PDB file of N, CA, C and O in Angstrom:
ATOM      1  N   MET A   1     -20.974 -35.871   2.151  1.00  0.00           N
ATOM      2  CA  MET A   1     -20.127 -34.753   1.811  1.00  0.00           C
ATOM      3  C   MET A   1     -19.766 -34.851   0.326  1.00  0.00           C
ATOM      4  O   MET A   1     -19.336 -35.898  -0.157  1.00  0.00           O
ATOM      5  N   THR A   2     -19.946 -33.758  -0.368  1.00  0.00           N
ATOM      6  CA  THR A   2     -19.619 -33.745  -1.791  1.00  0.00           C
ATOM      7  C   THR A   2     -18.258 -33.120  -1.996  1.00  0.00           C
ATOM      8  O   THR A   2     -17.867 -32.181  -1.303  1.00  0.00           O
ATOM      9  N   LYS A   3     -17.564 -33.652  -2.946  1.00  0.00           N
ATOM     10  CA  LYS A   3     -16.252 -33.102  -3.284  1.00  0.00           C
ATOM     11  C   LYS A   3     -16.360 -32.428  -4.639  1.00  0.00           C
ATOM     12  O   LYS A   3     -17.219 -32.764  -5.454  1.00  0.00           O
ATOM     13  N   GLY A   4     -15.503 -31.505  -4.853  1.00  0.00           N
ATOM     14  CA  GLY A   4     -15.498 -30.792  -6.119  1.00  0.00           C
ATOM     15  C   GLY A   4     -14.661 -29.545  -5.999  1.00  0.00           C
ATOM     16  O   GLY A   4     -13.801 -29.416  -5.128  1.00  0.00           O
ATOM     17  N   ARG A   5     -14.939 -28.646  -6.889  1.00  0.00           N
ATOM     18  CA  ARG A   5     -14.188 -27.395  -6.865  1.00  0.00           C
ATOM     19  C   ARG A   5     -14.540 -26.573  -5.642  1.00  0.00           C
ATOM     20  O   ARG A   5     -15.682 -26.559  -5.181  1.00  0.00           O
ATOM     21  N   ARG A   6     -13.531 -25.889  -5.129  1.00  0.00           N
ATOM     22  CA  ARG A   6     -13.775 -24.971  -4.019  1.00  0.00           C
ATOM     23  C   ARG A   6     -14.578 -23.781  -4.509  1.00  0.00           C
ATOM     24  O   ARG A   6     -14.436 -23.343  -5.651  1.00  0.00           O
ATOM     25  N   ARG A   7     -15.423 -23.265  -3.630  1.00  0.00           N
ATOM     26  CA  ARG A   7     -16.189 -22.068  -3.982  1.00  0.00           C
ATOM     27  C   ARG A   7     -15.246 -20.892  -4.157  1.00  0.00           C
ATOM     28  O   ARG A   7     -14.327 -20.697  -3.361  1.00  0.00           O
ATOM     29  N   ARG A   8     -15.474 -20.118  -5.191  1.00  0.00           N
ATOM     30  CA  ARG A   8     -14.637 -18.950  -5.446  1.00  0.00           C
ATOM     31  C   ARG A   8     -15.190 -17.713  -4.755  1.00  0.00           C
ATOM     32  O   ARG A   8     -14.430 -16.819  -4.383  1.00  0.00           O
ATOM     33  N   TYR A   9     -16.484 -17.655  -4.583  1.00  0.00           N
ATOM     34  CA  TYR A   9     -17.148 -16.503  -3.973  1.00  0.00           C
ATOM     35  C   TYR A   9     -17.947 -16.959  -2.756  1.00  0.00           C
ATOM     36  O   TYR A   9     -18.432 -18.089  -2.699  1.00  0.00           O
ATOM     37  N   CYS A  10     -18.073 -16.065  -1.797  1.00  0.00           N
ATOM     38  CA  CYS A  10     -18.796 -16.427  -0.577  1.00  0.00           C
ATOM     39  C   CYS A  10     -20.301 -16.483  -0.814  1.00  0.00           C
ATOM     40  O   CYS A  10     -21.023 -17.155  -0.076  1.00  0.00           O
ATOM     41  N   GLY A  11     -20.766 -15.795  -1.820  1.00  0.00           N
ATOM     42  CA  GLY A  11     -22.188 -15.805  -2.112  1.00  0.00           C
ATOM     43  C   GLY A  11     -22.475 -15.145  -3.446  1.00  0.00           C
ATOM     44  O   GLY A  11     -21.569 -14.665  -4.127  1.00  0.00           O
ATOM     45  N   GLN A  12     -23.744 -15.129  -3.807  1.00  0.00           N
ATOM     46  CA  GLN A  12     -24.152 -14.565  -5.090  1.00  0.00           C
ATOM     47  C   GLN A  12     -23.833 -13.067  -5.183  1.00  0.00           C
ATOM     48  O   GLN A  12     -23.457 -12.584  -6.250  1.00  0.00           O
ATOM     49  N   SER A  13     -23.979 -12.338  -4.084  1.00  0.00           N
ATOM     50  CA  SER A  13     -23.717 -10.890  -4.147  1.00  0.00           C
ATOM     51  C   SER A  13     -22.226 -10.623  -4.405  1.00  0.00           C
ATOM     52  O   SER A  13     -21.888  -9.711  -5.159  1.00  0.00           O
ATOM     53  N   CYS A  14     -21.341 -11.400  -3.793  1.00  0.00           N
ATOM     54  CA  CYS A  14     -19.903 -11.233  -4.047  1.00  0.00           C
ATOM     55  C   CYS A  14     -19.574 -11.603  -5.492  1.00  0.00           C
ATOM     56  O   CYS A  14     -18.742 -10.960  -6.133  1.00  0.00           O
ATOM     57  N   ARG A  15     -20.217 -12.618  -5.983  1.00  0.00           N
ATOM     58  CA  ARG A  15     -20.006 -13.024  -7.375  1.00  0.00           C
ATOM     59  C   ARG A  15     -20.447 -11.908  -8.326  1.00  0.00           C
ATOM     60  O   ARG A  15     -19.771 -11.625  -9.314  1.00  0.00           O
ATOM     61  N   GLN A  16     -21.579 -11.279  -8.022  1.00  0.00           N
ATOM     62  CA  GLN A  16     -22.099 -10.192  -8.858  1.00  0.00           C
ATOM     63  C   GLN A  16     -21.157  -8.992  -8.826  1.00  0.00           C
ATOM     64  O   GLN A  16     -20.888  -8.397  -9.870  1.00  0.00           O
ATOM     65  N   ARG A  17     -20.642  -8.618  -7.627  1.00  0.00           N
ATOM     66  CA  ARG A  17     -19.712  -7.485  -7.521  1.00  0.00           C
ATOM     67  C   ARG A  17     -18.441  -7.756  -8.324  1.00  0.00           C
ATOM     68  O   ARG A  17     -17.917  -6.849  -8.971  1.00  0.00           O
ATOM     69  N   ALA A  18     -17.949  -8.973  -8.292  1.00  0.00           N
ATOM     70  CA  ALA A  18     -16.739  -9.318  -9.049  1.00  0.00           C
ATOM     71  C   ALA A  18     -17.005  -9.190 -10.543  1.00  0.00           C
ATOM     72  O   ALA A  18     -16.162  -8.692 -11.290  1.00  0.00           O
ATOM     73  N   TYR A  19     -18.175  -9.639 -10.974  1.00  0.00           N
ATOM     74  CA  TYR A  19     -18.533  -9.511 -12.388  1.00  0.00           C
ATOM     75  C   TYR A  19     -18.600  -8.038 -12.781  1.00  0.00           C
ATOM     76  O   TYR A  19     -18.101  -7.654 -13.838  1.00  0.00           O
ATOM     77  N   GLU A  20     -19.209  -7.218 -11.940  1.00  0.00           N
ATOM     78  CA  GLU A  20     -19.333  -5.787 -12.235  1.00  0.00           C
ATOM     79  C   GLU A  20     -17.963  -5.126 -12.329  1.00  0.00           C
ATOM     80  O   GLU A  20     -17.742  -4.284 -13.200  1.00  0.00           O
ATOM     81  N   ARG A  21     -17.036  -5.500 -11.439  1.00  0.00           N
ATOM     82  CA  ARG A  21     -15.679  -4.946 -11.502  1.00  0.00           C
ATOM     83  C   ARG A  21     -14.979  -5.356 -12.797  1.00  0.00           C
ATOM     84  O   ARG A  21     -14.348  -4.531 -13.458  1.00  0.00           O
ATOM     85  N   ARG A  22     -15.093  -6.639 -13.155  1.00  0.00           N
ATOM     86  CA  ARG A  22     -14.449  -7.101 -14.398  1.00  0.00           C
ATOM     87  C   ARG A  22     -15.040  -6.383 -15.606  1.00  0.00           C
ATOM     88  O   ARG A  22     -14.303  -5.979 -16.505  1.00  0.00           O
ATOM     89  N   ALA A  23     -16.345  -6.221 -15.636  1.00  0.00           N
ATOM     90  CA  ALA A  23     -17.003  -5.550 -16.760  1.00  0.00           C
ATOM     91  C   ALA A  23     -16.573  -4.082 -16.830  1.00  0.00           C
ATOM     92  O   ALA A  23     -16.339  -3.561 -17.921  1.00  0.00           O
ATOM     93  N   ALA A  24     -16.467  -3.416 -15.687  1.00  0.00           N
ATOM     94  CA  ALA A  24     -16.053  -2.009 -15.667  1.00  0.00           C
ATOM     95  C   ALA A  24     -14.621  -1.861 -16.168  1.00  0.00           C
ATOM     96  O   ALA A  24     -14.313  -0.921 -16.900  1.00  0.00           O
ATOM     97  N   VAL A  25     -13.748  -2.783 -15.776  1.00  0.00           N
ATOM     98  CA  VAL A  25     -12.365  -2.736 -16.230  1.00  0.00           C
ATOM     99  C   VAL A  25     -12.305  -2.927 -17.738  1.00  0.00           C
ATOM    100  O   VAL A  25     -11.557  -2.230 -18.423  1.00  0.00           O
ATOM    101  N   GLN A  26     -13.082  -3.862 -18.257  1.00  0.00           N
ATOM    102  CA  GLN A  26     -13.090  -4.103 -19.704  1.00  0.00           C
ATOM    103  C   GLN A  26     -13.583  -2.882 -20.464  1.00  0.00           C
ATOM    104  O   GLN A  26     -13.030  -2.538 -21.509  1.00  0.00           O
ATOM    105  N   ARG A  27     -14.612  -2.226 -19.953  1.00  0.00           N
ATOM    106  CA  ARG A  27     -15.153  -1.030 -20.614  1.00  0.00           C
ATOM    107  C   ARG A  27     -14.171   0.128 -20.581  1.00  0.00           C
ATOM    108  O   ARG A  27     -14.116   0.928 -21.515  1.00  0.00           O
ATOM    109  N   SER A  28     -13.392   0.220 -19.502  1.00  0.00           N
ATOM    110  CA  SER A  28     -12.494   1.361 -19.347  1.00  0.00           C
ATOM    111  C   SER A  28     -11.236   1.232 -20.186  1.00  0.00           C
ATOM    112  O   SER A  28     -10.575   2.229 -20.475  1.00  0.00           O
ATOM    113  N   GLY A  29     -10.902   0.018 -20.576  1.00  0.00           N
ATOM    114  CA  GLY A  29      -9.686  -0.201 -21.343  1.00  0.00           C
ATOM    115  C   GLY A  29      -8.435  -0.273 -20.481  1.00  0.00           C
ATOM    116  O   GLY A  29      -7.324  -0.361 -21.003  1.00  0.00           O
ATOM    117  N   LEU A  30      -8.609  -0.235 -19.164  1.00  0.00           N
ATOM    118  CA  LEU A  30      -7.473  -0.349 -18.258  1.00  0.00           C
ATOM    119  C   LEU A  30      -7.032  -1.806 -18.168  1.00  0.00           C
ATOM    120  O   LEU A  30      -7.848  -2.712 -18.337  1.00  0.00           O
ATOM    121  N   PRO A  31      -5.757  -2.035 -17.904  1.00  0.00           N
ATOM    122  CA  PRO A  31      -5.316  -3.412 -17.680  1.00  0.00           C
ATOM    123  C   PRO A  31      -6.062  -4.019 -16.487  1.00  0.00           C
ATOM    124  O   PRO A  31      -6.450  -3.304 -15.563  1.00  0.00           O
ATOM    125  N   GLU A  32      -6.254  -5.315 -16.515  1.00  0.00           N
ATOM    126  CA  GLU A  32      -7.051  -5.977 -15.487  1.00  0.00           C
ATOM    127  C   GLU A  32      -6.458  -5.841 -14.093  1.00  0.00           C
ATOM    128  O   GLU A  32      -7.192  -5.866 -13.105  1.00  0.00           O
ATOM    129  N   ASP A  33      -5.139  -5.696 -14.001  1.00  0.00           N
ATOM    130  CA  ASP A  33      -4.512  -5.592 -12.688  1.00  0.00           C
ATOM    131  C   ASP A  33      -4.334  -4.136 -12.238  1.00  0.00           C
ATOM    132  O   ASP A  33      -3.563  -3.864 -11.318  1.00  0.00           O
ATOM    133  N   SER A  34      -5.036  -3.212 -12.875  1.00  0.00           N
ATOM    134  CA  SER A  34      -4.938  -1.794 -12.518  1.00  0.00           C
ATOM    135  C   SER A  34      -5.536  -1.534 -11.142  1.00  0.00           C
ATOM    136  O   SER A  34      -6.454  -2.222 -10.696  1.00  0.00           O
ATOM    137  N   VAL A  35      -4.984  -0.521 -10.487  1.00  0.00           N
ATOM    138  CA  VAL A  35      -5.520  -0.056  -9.220  1.00  0.00           C
ATOM    139  C   VAL A  35      -5.950   1.386  -9.445  1.00  0.00           C
ATOM    140  O   VAL A  35      -5.166   2.211  -9.915  1.00  0.00           O
ATOM    141  N   VAL A  36      -7.184   1.681  -9.109  1.00  0.00           N
ATOM    142  CA  VAL A  36      -7.710   3.027  -9.319  1.00  0.00           C
ATOM    143  C   VAL A  36      -7.873   3.692  -7.957  1.00  0.00           C
ATOM    144  O   VAL A  36      -8.507   3.145  -7.054  1.00  0.00           O
ATOM    145  N   LEU A  37      -7.284   4.890  -7.826  1.00  0.00           N
ATOM    146  CA  LEU A  37      -7.362   5.638  -6.579  1.00  0.00           C
ATOM    147  C   LEU A  37      -8.127   6.936  -6.808  1.00  0.00           C
ATOM    148  O   LEU A  37      -8.061   7.535  -7.881  1.00  0.00           O
ATOM    149  N   SER A  38      -8.849   7.353  -5.783  1.00  0.00           N
ATOM    150  CA  SER A  38      -9.493   8.662  -5.844  1.00  0.00           C
ATOM    151  C   SER A  38      -8.416   9.722  -5.656  1.00  0.00           C
ATOM    152  O   SER A  38      -7.292   9.409  -5.264  1.00  0.00           O
ATOM    153  N   ASP A  39      -8.759  10.977  -5.934  1.00  0.00           N
ATOM    154  CA  ASP A  39      -7.804  12.070  -5.742  1.00  0.00           C
ATOM    155  C   ASP A  39      -7.335  12.144  -4.297  1.00  0.00           C
ATOM    156  O   ASP A  39      -6.150  12.358  -4.041  1.00  0.00           O
ATOM    157  N   SER A  40      -8.248  11.970  -3.354  1.00  0.00           N
ATOM    158  CA  SER A  40      -7.857  12.057  -1.939  1.00  0.00           C
ATOM    159  C   SER A  40      -6.974  10.881  -1.538  1.00  0.00           C
ATOM    160  O   SER A  40      -6.045  11.054  -0.749  1.00  0.00           O
ATOM    161  N   GLU A  41      -7.246   9.689  -2.067  1.00  0.00           N
ATOM    162  CA  GLU A  41      -6.400   8.532  -1.771  1.00  0.00           C
ATOM    163  C   GLU A  41      -5.005   8.718  -2.348  1.00  0.00           C
ATOM    164  O   GLU A  41      -4.012   8.393  -1.697  1.00  0.00           O
ATOM    165  N   LEU A  42      -4.928   9.240  -3.568  1.00  0.00           N
ATOM    166  CA  LEU A  42      -3.633   9.491  -4.192  1.00  0.00           C
ATOM    167  C   LEU A  42      -2.850  10.536  -3.408  1.00  0.00           C
ATOM    168  O   LEU A  42      -1.646  10.387  -3.201  1.00  0.00           O
ATOM    169  N   SER A  43      -3.523  11.579  -2.976  1.00  0.00           N
ATOM    170  CA  SER A  43      -2.876  12.633  -2.200  1.00  0.00           C
ATOM    171  C   SER A  43      -2.341  12.076  -0.881  1.00  0.00           C
ATOM    172  O   SER A  43      -1.222  12.397  -0.480  1.00  0.00           O
ATOM    173  N   ALA A  44      -3.132  11.247  -0.210  1.00  0.00           N
ATOM    174  CA  ALA A  44      -2.697  10.645   1.052  1.00  0.00           C
ATOM    175  C   ALA A  44      -1.484   9.743   0.826  1.00  0.00           C
ATOM    176  O   ALA A  44      -0.552   9.740   1.630  1.00  0.00           O
ATOM    177  N   LEU A  45      -1.495   8.979  -0.266  1.00  0.00           N
ATOM    178  CA  LEU A  45      -0.366   8.111  -0.591  1.00  0.00           C
ATOM    179  C   LEU A  45       0.893   8.938  -0.857  1.00  0.00           C
ATOM    180  O   LEU A  45       1.974   8.598  -0.378  1.00  0.00           O
ATOM    181  N   GLN A  46       0.752  10.013  -1.616  1.00  0.00           N
ATOM    182  CA  GLN A  46       1.899  10.879  -1.904  1.00  0.00           C
ATOM    183  C   GLN A  46       2.448  11.508  -0.625  1.00  0.00           C
ATOM    184  O   GLN A  46       3.663  11.630  -0.467  1.00  0.00           O
ATOM    185  N   ASP A  47       1.559  11.909   0.290  1.00  0.00           N
ATOM    186  CA  ASP A  47       2.002  12.480   1.569  1.00  0.00           C
ATOM    187  C   ASP A  47       2.803  11.467   2.376  1.00  0.00           C
ATOM    188  O   ASP A  47       3.846  11.799   2.939  1.00  0.00           O
ATOM    189  N   LYS A  48       2.313  10.226   2.431  1.00  0.00           N
ATOM    190  CA  LYS A  48       3.019   9.192   3.199  1.00  0.00           C
ATOM    191  C   LYS A  48       4.367   8.851   2.567  1.00  0.00           C
ATOM    192  O   LYS A  48       5.345   8.622   3.279  1.00  0.00           O
ATOM    193  N   LEU A  49       4.426   8.815   1.241  1.00  0.00           N
ATOM    194  CA  LEU A  49       5.698   8.565   0.559  1.00  0.00           C
ATOM    195  C   LEU A  49       6.690   9.698   0.813  1.00  0.00           C
ATOM    196  O   LEU A  49       7.882   9.451   0.995  1.00  0.00           O
ATOM    197  N   PHE A  50       6.203  10.937   0.826  1.00  0.00           N
ATOM    198  CA  PHE A  50       7.054  12.090   1.117  1.00  0.00           C
ATOM    199  C   PHE A  50       7.611  11.987   2.536  1.00  0.00           C
ATOM    200  O   PHE A  50       8.797  12.229   2.758  1.00  0.00           O
ATOM    201  N   GLN A  51       6.757  11.627   3.495  1.00  0.00           N
ATOM    202  CA  GLN A  51       7.199  11.466   4.879  1.00  0.00           C
ATOM    203  C   GLN A  51       8.262  10.373   4.988  1.00  0.00           C
ATOM    204  O   GLN A  51       9.243  10.519   5.717  1.00  0.00           O
ATOM    205  N   LEU A  52       8.056   9.287   4.262  1.00  0.00           N
ATOM    206  CA  LEU A  52       9.017   8.187   4.282  1.00  0.00           C
ATOM    207  C   LEU A  52      10.366   8.631   3.710  1.00  0.00           C
ATOM    208  O   LEU A  52      11.413   8.334   4.286  1.00  0.00           O
ATOM    209  N   ARG A  53      10.342   9.337   2.585  1.00  0.00           N
ATOM    210  CA  ARG A  53      11.582   9.831   1.977  1.00  0.00           C
ATOM    211  C   ARG A  53      12.300  10.798   2.910  1.00  0.00           C
ATOM    212  O   ARG A  53      13.519  10.724   3.064  1.00  0.00           O
ATOM    213  N   CYS A  54      11.551  11.702   3.531  1.00  0.00           N
ATOM    214  CA  CYS A  54      12.163  12.657   4.457  1.00  0.00           C
ATOM    215  C   CYS A  54      12.806  11.945   5.644  1.00  0.00           C
ATOM    216  O   CYS A  54      13.898  12.318   6.072  1.00  0.00           O
ATOM    217  N   ALA A  55      12.143  10.931   6.173  1.00  0.00           N
ATOM    218  CA  ALA A  55      12.699  10.172   7.298  1.00  0.00           C
ATOM    219  C   ALA A  55      13.996   9.478   6.881  1.00  0.00           C
ATOM    220  O   ALA A  55      14.960   9.451   7.646  1.00  0.00           O
ATOM    221  N   ALA A  56      14.020   8.916   5.668  1.00  0.00           N
ATOM    222  CA  ALA A  56      15.234   8.252   5.175  1.00  0.00           C
ATOM    223  C   ALA A  56      16.355   9.273   5.000  1.00  0.00           C
ATOM    224  O   ALA A  56      17.501   9.003   5.360  1.00  0.00           O
ATOM    225  N   GLU A  57      16.034  10.441   4.451  1.00  0.00           N
ATOM    226  CA  GLU A  57      17.047  11.481   4.278  1.00  0.00           C
ATOM    227  C   GLU A  57      17.569  11.970   5.623  1.00  0.00           C
ATOM    228  O   GLU A  57      18.750  12.295   5.747  1.00  0.00           O
ATOM    229  N   ASP A  58      16.704  12.025   6.631  1.00  0.00           N
ATOM    230  CA  ASP A  58      17.129  12.437   7.971  1.00  0.00           C
ATOM    231  C   ASP A  58      18.150  11.456   8.545  1.00  0.00           C
ATOM    232  O   ASP A  58      19.109  11.865   9.200  1.00  0.00           O
ATOM    233  N   VAL A  59      17.946  10.173   8.301  1.00  0.00           N
ATOM    234  CA  VAL A  59      18.901   9.170   8.786  1.00  0.00           C
ATOM    235  C   VAL A  59      20.259   9.365   8.109  1.00  0.00           C
ATOM    236  O   VAL A  59      21.297   9.309   8.768  1.00  0.00           O
ATOM    237  N   VAL A  60      20.249   9.593   6.801  1.00  0.00           N
ATOM    238  CA  VAL A  60      21.499   9.810   6.069  1.00  0.00           C
ATOM    239  C   VAL A  60      22.212  11.056   6.587  1.00  0.00           C
ATOM    240  O   VAL A  60      23.420  11.024   6.823  1.00  0.00           O
ATOM    241  N   THR A  61      21.483  12.139   6.764  1.00  0.00           N
ATOM    242  CA  THR A  61      22.069  13.383   7.257  1.00  0.00           C
ATOM    243  C   THR A  61      22.648  13.193   8.654  1.00  0.00           C
ATOM    244  O   THR A  61      23.749  13.662   8.942  1.00  0.00           O
ATOM    245  N   ALA A  62      21.914  12.511   9.514  1.00  0.00           N
ATOM    246  CA  ALA A  62      22.388  12.270  10.879  1.00  0.00           C
ATOM    247  C   ALA A  62      23.667  11.437  10.867  1.00  0.00           C
ATOM    248  O   ALA A  62      24.595  11.708  11.629  1.00  0.00           O
ATOM    249  N   ALA A  63      23.716  10.421  10.001  1.00  0.00           N
ATOM    250  CA  ALA A  63      24.920   9.593   9.894  1.00  0.00           C
ATOM    251  C   ALA A  63      26.098  10.427   9.414  1.00  0.00           C
ATOM    252  O   ALA A  63      27.206  10.302   9.936  1.00  0.00           O
ATOM    253  N   ASP A  64      25.860  11.279   8.419  1.00  0.00           N
ATOM    254  CA  ASP A  64      26.921  12.151   7.903  1.00  0.00           C
ATOM    255  C   ASP A  64      27.411  13.144   8.959  1.00  0.00           C
ATOM    256  O   ASP A  64      28.580  13.529   8.968  1.00  0.00           O
ATOM    257  N   ASP A  65      26.506  13.550   9.843  1.00  0.00           N
ATOM    258  CA  ASP A  65      26.850  14.518  10.883  1.00  0.00           C
ATOM    259  C   ASP A  65      27.431  13.858  12.133  1.00  0.00           C
ATOM    260  O   ASP A  65      27.696  14.536  13.126  1.00  0.00           O
ATOM    261  N   GLY A  66      27.628  12.545  12.090  1.00  0.00           N
ATOM    262  CA  GLY A  66      28.253  11.849  13.214  1.00  0.00           C
ATOM    263  C   GLY A  66      27.322  11.487  14.348  1.00  0.00           C
ATOM    264  O   GLY A  66      27.749  11.446  15.503  1.00  0.00           O
ATOM    265  N   ALA A  67      26.076  11.225  14.055  1.00  0.00           N
ATOM    266  CA  ALA A  67      25.114  10.836  15.096  1.00  0.00           C
ATOM    267  C   ALA A  67      25.575   9.542  15.764  1.00  0.00           C
ATOM    268  O   ALA A  67      26.248   8.709  15.158  1.00  0.00           O
ATOM    269  N   THR A  68      25.192   9.403  17.024  1.00  0.00           N
ATOM    270  CA  THR A  68      25.554   8.189  17.766  1.00  0.00           C
ATOM    271  C   THR A  68      24.735   7.003  17.253  1.00  0.00           C
ATOM    272  O   THR A  68      23.722   7.163  16.572  1.00  0.00           O
ATOM    273  N   ALA A  69      25.206   5.827  17.601  1.00  0.00           N
ATOM    274  CA  ALA A  69      24.499   4.608  17.194  1.00  0.00           C
ATOM    275  C   ALA A  69      23.082   4.594  17.763  1.00  0.00           C
ATOM    276  O   ALA A  69      22.148   4.166  17.085  1.00  0.00           O
ATOM    277  N   ASP A  70      22.915   5.060  19.003  1.00  0.00           N
ATOM    278  CA  ASP A  70      21.577   5.100  19.606  1.00  0.00           C
ATOM    279  C   ASP A  70      20.641   6.037  18.845  1.00  0.00           C
ATOM    280  O   ASP A  70      19.475   5.715  18.615  1.00  0.00           O
ATOM    281  N   GLU A  71      21.169   7.205  18.456  1.00  0.00           N
ATOM    282  CA  GLU A  71      20.358   8.151  17.678  1.00  0.00           C
ATOM    283  C   GLU A  71      19.959   7.546  16.336  1.00  0.00           C
ATOM    284  O   GLU A  71      18.804   7.640  15.923  1.00  0.00           O
ATOM    285  N   LEU A  72      20.915   6.930  15.666  1.00  0.00           N
ATOM    286  CA  LEU A  72      20.625   6.313  14.362  1.00  0.00           C
ATOM    287  C   LEU A  72      19.637   5.165  14.502  1.00  0.00           C
ATOM    288  O   LEU A  72      18.761   4.986  13.655  1.00  0.00           O
ATOM    289  N   ARG A  73      19.777   4.385  15.574  1.00  0.00           N
ATOM    290  CA  ARG A  73      18.838   3.278  15.812  1.00  0.00           C
ATOM    291  C   ARG A  73      17.420   3.816  15.997  1.00  0.00           C
ATOM    292  O   ARG A  73      16.470   3.284  15.422  1.00  0.00           O
ATOM    293  N   ARG A  74      17.280   4.866  16.796  1.00  0.00           N
ATOM    294  CA  ARG A  74      15.963   5.460  17.037  1.00  0.00           C
ATOM    295  C   ARG A  74      15.365   5.972  15.726  1.00  0.00           C
ATOM    296  O   ARG A  74      14.185   5.759  15.447  1.00  0.00           O
ATOM    297  N   MET A  75      16.186   6.645  14.930  1.00  0.00           N
ATOM    298  CA  MET A  75      15.704   7.185  13.657  1.00  0.00           C
ATOM    299  C   MET A  75      15.342   6.055  12.683  1.00  0.00           C
ATOM    300  O   MET A  75      14.360   6.151  11.947  1.00  0.00           O
ATOM    301  N   ALA A  76      16.134   5.004  12.689  1.00  0.00           N
ATOM    302  CA  ALA A  76      15.839   3.858  11.813  1.00  0.00           C
ATOM    303  C   ALA A  76      14.539   3.183  12.241  1.00  0.00           C
ATOM    304  O   ALA A  76      13.777   2.717  11.394  1.00  0.00           O
ATOM    305  N   GLN A  77      14.278   3.127  13.546  1.00  0.00           N
ATOM    306  CA  GLN A  77      13.016   2.562  14.032  1.00  0.00           C
ATOM    307  C   GLN A  77      11.831   3.407  13.572  1.00  0.00           C
ATOM    308  O   GLN A  77      10.794   2.869  13.185  1.00  0.00           O
ATOM    309  N   GLU A  78      11.985   4.721  13.614  1.00  0.00           N
ATOM    310  CA  GLU A  78      10.927   5.608  13.133  1.00  0.00           C
ATOM    311  C   GLU A  78      10.709   5.419  11.631  1.00  0.00           C
ATOM    312  O   GLU A  78       9.574   5.435  11.153  1.00  0.00           O
ATOM    313  N   LEU A  79      11.794   5.242  10.901  1.00  0.00           N
ATOM    314  CA  LEU A  79      11.711   4.993   9.461  1.00  0.00           C
ATOM    315  C   LEU A  79      10.960   3.690   9.187  1.00  0.00           C
ATOM    316  O   LEU A  79      10.090   3.635   8.319  1.00  0.00           O
ATOM    317  N   ALA A  80      11.304   2.648   9.934  1.00  0.00           N
ATOM    318  CA  ALA A  80      10.622   1.356   9.768  1.00  0.00           C
ATOM    319  C   ALA A  80       9.140   1.484  10.119  1.00  0.00           C
ATOM    320  O   ALA A  80       8.294   0.876   9.464  1.00  0.00           O
ATOM    321  N   HIS A  81       8.826   2.263  11.140  1.00  0.00           N
ATOM    322  CA  HIS A  81       7.426   2.480  11.526  1.00  0.00           C
ATOM    323  C   HIS A  81       6.659   3.185  10.402  1.00  0.00           C
ATOM    324  O   HIS A  81       5.526   2.818  10.090  1.00  0.00           O
ATOM    325  N   SER A  82       7.280   4.189   9.803  1.00  0.00           N
ATOM    326  CA  SER A  82       6.643   4.897   8.686  1.00  0.00           C
ATOM    327  C   SER A  82       6.401   3.955   7.507  1.00  0.00           C
ATOM    328  O   SER A  82       5.351   4.008   6.868  1.00  0.00           O
ATOM    329  N   ALA A  83       7.373   3.101   7.228  1.00  0.00           N
ATOM    330  CA  ALA A  83       7.222   2.144   6.127  1.00  0.00           C
ATOM    331  C   ALA A  83       6.096   1.165   6.429  1.00  0.00           C
ATOM    332  O   ALA A  83       5.323   0.822   5.534  1.00  0.00           O
ATOM    333  N   ARG A  84       5.990   0.704   7.686  1.00  0.00           N
ATOM    334  CA  ARG A  84       4.906  -0.206   8.067  1.00  0.00           C
ATOM    335  C   ARG A  84       3.550   0.475   7.875  1.00  0.00           C
ATOM    336  O   ARG A  84       2.606  -0.147   7.389  1.00  0.00           O
ATOM    337  N   ASP A  85       3.455   1.736   8.253  1.00  0.00           N
ATOM    338  CA  ASP A  85       2.195   2.477   8.063  1.00  0.00           C
ATOM    339  C   ASP A  85       1.826   2.540   6.590  1.00  0.00           C
ATOM    340  O   ASP A  85       0.657   2.415   6.225  1.00  0.00           O
ATOM    341  N   LEU A  86       2.816   2.731   5.764  1.00  0.00           N
ATOM    342  CA  LEU A  86       2.578   2.810   4.320  1.00  0.00           C
ATOM    343  C   LEU A  86       2.095   1.485   3.767  1.00  0.00           C
ATOM    344  O   LEU A  86       1.275   1.459   2.849  1.00  0.00           O
ATOM    345  N   GLU A  87       2.591   0.386   4.310  1.00  0.00           N
ATOM    346  CA  GLU A  87       2.161  -0.943   3.871  1.00  0.00           C
ATOM    347  C   GLU A  87       0.690  -1.191   4.154  1.00  0.00           C
ATOM    348  O   GLU A  87       0.067  -2.019   3.489  1.00  0.00           O
ATOM    349  N   GLN A  88       0.132  -0.499   5.116  1.00  0.00           N
ATOM    350  CA  GLN A  88      -1.263  -0.708   5.513  1.00  0.00           C
ATOM    351  C   GLN A  88      -2.264  -0.232   4.469  1.00  0.00           C
ATOM    352  O   GLN A  88      -3.470  -0.385   4.659  1.00  0.00           O
ATOM    353  N   LEU A  89      -1.791   0.333   3.387  1.00  0.00           N
ATOM    354  CA  LEU A  89      -2.689   0.843   2.346  1.00  0.00           C
ATOM    355  C   LEU A  89      -3.355  -0.261   1.540  1.00  0.00           C
ATOM    356  O   LEU A  89      -4.267   0.011   0.759  1.00  0.00           O
ATOM    357  N   ARG A  90      -2.926  -1.470   1.711  1.00  0.00           N
ATOM    358  CA  ARG A  90      -3.476  -2.586   0.936  1.00  0.00           C
ATOM    359  C   ARG A  90      -4.961  -2.692   1.060  1.00  0.00           C
ATOM    360  O   ARG A  90      -5.568  -3.583   0.465  1.00  0.00           O
TER     361      ARG A  90
END
């Protein structure tokens, strides 16, 4: 068994794709940690953020209107579910 540095890439093709991404980022002038989204991906992200904001506003409105603890709990669970869905964009 040989010891040494851990492999960074699973294979030559993964290594090549990583090189191509780094080269494309350098050519574009974007920061290396930039995330590039297509128009449809950006639109989907904006829709999910809008849904999340609306759900949060609904909880505030319900609390102001005297909603019961059970109602607020249910709404908060829906809000948490929406936030979890949004996290899945990674």
